[in-house]
N, C-alpha and C positions, 0 to 999 in steps of 0.2 A: 504494499499500499504506500502511495506517495502523494504529494501535493498535486493538485490539478487533475487527478485521476478521475475519470468518469465512472460513476457507480449507479446501480439500479436501486432506487428508493421505493419501498413498498409500503403503502398505507394499509394497515391491517383492518381498519374499521370499515373501509369501503372497497377493499380489494383492487385498488388502482396502483399502477406502476408509473414512476416518473424517472427521468434522468437527472442525476445530480453530480456535483463536482466537489471533491474534497478541498476545503480551503484552510483547515487547521488540523493538526494531529497532536493529540495529548497522550500521555501514558495510559489513561483509562478511558479514552473516547476520541471522537472526531467531531468536527463541524462540517456540515454539508450545505452547499448553496443549491437551492432548487427554485427556479423561476424568480430569482432576486430575493428570496427569503432564506435566512440562515436557520438550520435546525441543528441543535446540539444532540449528539447521540452518545450514550454511554456503553462501554463494552460490558456485555453481560456473560458471554461465553467466548471462547478463543476466536471464533469467526462470526460472531453476531453482535451487532450494535443496535440499541433500542433508544428511541427518543419520542418526545411528544411536542405538539404545537397545535394551538387552537382546539384543544380537546380531542385531537386525533393522534393515534400512535403510528410511528413510522419505524421500519427496520431496514437495515442494510446487512447483507450477508457477503462475506469476503472469502 
């Protein structure tokens, strides 16, 4: 995983998929930019990141 990498962002509440870009990497999470909005995701398992915004849950699998 690296900066500016394109990732698939999945909304678990309404089963939609969007394209996102990694803009920050932390030891325990990442920040993803999707359509001009930044979503903070926390690492929950070795290859799974989970975050929420506007009452919706989003995941990224790496």
